[in-house]
N, C-alpha and C positions, 0 to 999 in steps of 0.2 A: 256270534255261538263259539264255542271254546269246542276241538276237536282231539282225544286221543291219539297215539302214534298208532293204537293194536289192542283185538280183546286177546283177553284173556279166556283159558281150556273149559272152560264153562257154557258162554258165550258160544265159542266158535262151533260146538256140539247141537245148539240151542238152531242158530240161526241153520245146519246145512248148507244148499246152495243156497243163493241171496242175489237180486240186483240192487245195482244201485247206482247214483247219479256225484257226478260232484258239481260244485256252485260256486261259481265266483262270488266270492262276496260282496265284491264294489257292484255290482249289478242284477245279482239275487240270480244269472239267467244258470241255465243248467247247461255244460259246455260238455259233458260224457259223461254216457250209458254206459253202464259193466255190468258183466258180471261174475262172479266166480265163492270161497268157496273160504276156511278160513280168514287171515288177514289179507287177504286180494286187493281192497279196496283201498290198501295204505300204501299198496307199491308205488303206485303212481307217482307218490309225493316222496317216496328214495329216491325215484329212477329220476326224480328232476336236478336230485343232488349231482347228477354226471351231468356235467356239463357237451362231451361227446354223443348224446345221443339228444338226437334232432326232433324234434315235431311239433305241432301243434297244440297238440294237448298238455305236453310239457313246456313249451313255449309262455304257454296261459298261464301255468302252476308257476314257475319262476318269476312271471309281471306277479302275481299279488304274494308270492313271499316279500320277493324288492318288497313292495310297500307296506311292508310290514303287520300282512296283516296271514289268514288262516282259508286253504281251501276248506268248503263245508260238505261237508257227504252229508248221505240222507240215505238209507236204506230203505228201498221200493216194493220188496215182497222179501220175505227169507220161508227159508223151513218147506225150499220146494228141488225139486230133484235135478238136475244136471238139468234133463233135455228140456223140462218146464221153465226153469231156467234160459233156456234159450228161445224160448218162443217168449215171455216177458219180456227179455233185452232185445228182442229183435219189432218188436211191434211196438215199445217206446222207441226207439230207434225209426222208424220209417214215419212212425206218429209224427216225430223231432224233426224231421227231413224231406216228409211230401214236399217238393214245392209249389202244387196245383193250390194246399191254401194255408199253406206255413210260410211268410217270408221275414218272419226274423231270427229264428232261433237257428244259431249256429253249433253244432258239433264239431267236436274233434273227432270223433273216430274216425277213423282210416275206412276200416269195410263200413259200410251201412248194412242197415238189415240181415242177420240171417238169408233170411225167406222172401228178400222185397222183392224180389222178379221173379217168383212166382206166387208163392200163399199174402204175399205185400198185398198193400193197398192198391187195390183196383177202383173203377165203377162202374157201372154194370155195362156197360160197352164190352170194357177189355175181359171183367169176369167171361162174358161170351162168347168173345173171341178166343182166351185160350181155349174154353172146353166145349163151344160149339161150333167149332172153326172147318173152313172147306178146308179143300187140295188148293195147293197152287198152281197158280195158272202164268205162265213162263213167257212176258215178252218178246218181242220179233226183235231178230239182234241182239238179246243180253245174256252175254255169258253168267252165270253165276256162281259162288262157290260157297259149298256147304261146309260149315264147320264145328265138330260134335264139341260145343260143354259140358258136355257130359262127369267130368270133373271138376269143373273149374264152376257149372251154376250151383252150384247152394255151398256156398266158402265157408260153411259150418263143420265144413265134409272134410274140405278142398286142405291138398298138402303141396310146398314148395314150391313149385312152379307155379302150381296150378291156382294159387292164394293170388288173385285179385284187388284191385280198390275196384273195381266196378265192371260191370256187364260190358265195357265199350272196351275194356282192357282184354277182357275172357275172349273174346271174339275177336279183336285184330293179330292178334299175336300167339304163339309162334308157329309157326305152320312150314311145314314138309312138301314144299313144291318146286316143281321145275323153276330153274332163271329164266324162261320164257315163257313162262305162264301169269304173273303180274298184268303186264301189258291189258291181257285177254278180259281180264274180271273187272265187270263194271260194279256188283252188291257182294258183300260177305255176306253169311247168312249163318247168322250164330242160331246152331239147333240142341233142343233138351227136348228129348221126349218124344221125337219127331215131326214139331212142333216150332218155327221159325219163333225165335223169343226177343231177335233181335238184326237189323240193318245195316250195314255198311256201305255209305258209297263213295267207291277207290278213290283216293284224290292221288295218294305215292305209294310208296313202301319201299325200305332198303330188309338190308339182311345182316342175320349178326348169328356168332355162334356159340354165347354166352347169355342167358337169361339174367335178371337184375339181377335173382336170389345166389346167384353164384353160380347155376346150373350149366356145363357145359357141352352143348352138343356136337354130335360125332361128324356132321354138315350143316350150311348153314340155312337156320329156317326164317323165314319172310315173317314184316311185320308192316302191317298196312298202315299208313295213315289215310283221315277220312272224319267223316261227321257221318252222326247217329242220322237214321229216318225215321222220327219218331212217325209219322203218318204213312210207312210206304205200303203198299199194296202188298209186299211181302210178309210182312209181318203176323206173327201171331195164322199164319198156315199152315195146313197141316205136309208133312215132306216123307210121310211113310213110303210111297211110292222111290223114294229111291233111297234107300239105306247107306251105313255106310258101310262096307269092305270089314271083310275081318280085321280087327283089329283094328281099322281104321278109323280117323280123323279128320278125315275131308273128303269132299267129293265136286265136280265139276259138271253144272244144267245145265242147256239151253230147251231154244223149242229146236 
């Protein structure tokens, strides 16, 4: 497929917002889903010329070009509003990355579908757990740290330090807690709209004054290391009886 490197103005006006796919011509696999308007879809090829920019997406594009081939670009849906483009993009990304029934497709998107943690793909039990959930029951001798995901759960709206790769990264950092507190905490629970959306079993922790995006904190913040517990009894439980304080983002709870 021969691909032009830009749309003319008439085409741009007709397309409005659109959702597109970048396809590797060597195996005809989709490796990136994106949304945009104007000539956004062509920008990735231009970005690949700057060797200082590093990402899996750009590495794939560079390897294609090195073999004398062109990235295939497909417009999947067009003449959309920006909001609809977000929905279409996130749905396709979720569909192509959902590991329970998709074992072969690799996307180079850094952030998975914009709504994957909430409105994204769920089985029937998961839907019922989210929308018909029970109150949390805390086990004896377990100290839990509730952390607010209000600013990072919806990655379509997240900015700056709240932009994260996945829900694990949103849950584990950067929390302002006392230096003597981490050793007491057995699980960190990510909470959004009063419901536990993620559970990390704490294995270790570290402190930092600087976030990955360059944000510098006034005092050290805690970063937890551990593993997501997908079958935790705390997952998808209602914790609205334990509200965060005014402007607060953490809360300790124990039985």
